N, C-alpha and C positions, 0 to 999 in steps of 0.2 A: 559528542553524542554519548549518551549513557549506554553501557553494554548490558545492564541489568534488564532482563526481559520480564516485565511484570504486567503487561497490558495485552491480554489475549483478544483476538478478533476472530469472528467466524465469517467465512467466505463461501458462498455457494458456487460451485463450478459445474460445467457440463462434463460428461464422461470424456469427451475429446480434450477439453482443457486440462483435466486432471492427467490424462494419458501423456499429453505433451510435457507437463511438469515432471512426471515420473520418468519419461524418456530422457529428458535433459538431466535430471538428477542422476540417473544411472550412467549416462555418458560422461558426466563430470565427476563421477565417483564421490558424490556428496552423500554423507551417511544418513541424513534425515530429510523428510519432505519439508518440515518447517524451515530448515536451513536453506533449502532450495528456494522456497517462497520468499524468505527474507532477502536472499541475493537478488531475486527477480524484482522485488519491490525497490531495493536500493538502486539497481540499474535503471529502473523506470523513473525513479525520482531524479537521479542524476541526469538522465536524458531530458526529462521534462523541464527541469529548472536550470540546466546548463552547468552540471558538475558541482552544484552546491545545494543539496537538499535542505540544509539548515536554514537557508534564506527564506524558505517558505514559512518558517515559524515567526520571522520578524516582519513579514509582509502584512500590512494592516488589512483586516477583513472589512469589506463594506457592509454597513448595516442593511438589513432587509427592510423593504418598505413596510410600514405598519399596515396591518389589515384593518380596514374599516368596515363595520357592520352597522346596518340600520336596525336598531332595536326599537321596538314600540313600547 
């Protein structure tokens, strides 16, 4: 996995969610909110896919059904 961070994303959070992230950041003495969010994402991916987040990149994505429209 690349360590170059060049893909920003924006996430909208509730005040409570942000508070939980900041509390965890403080408790773990993590210097930036971004680093805390990256660690949470990594932990979630590892939990979701069973310790191998890179596998999600090689899993084929099923095609969406084509939308059909009746045009006159």
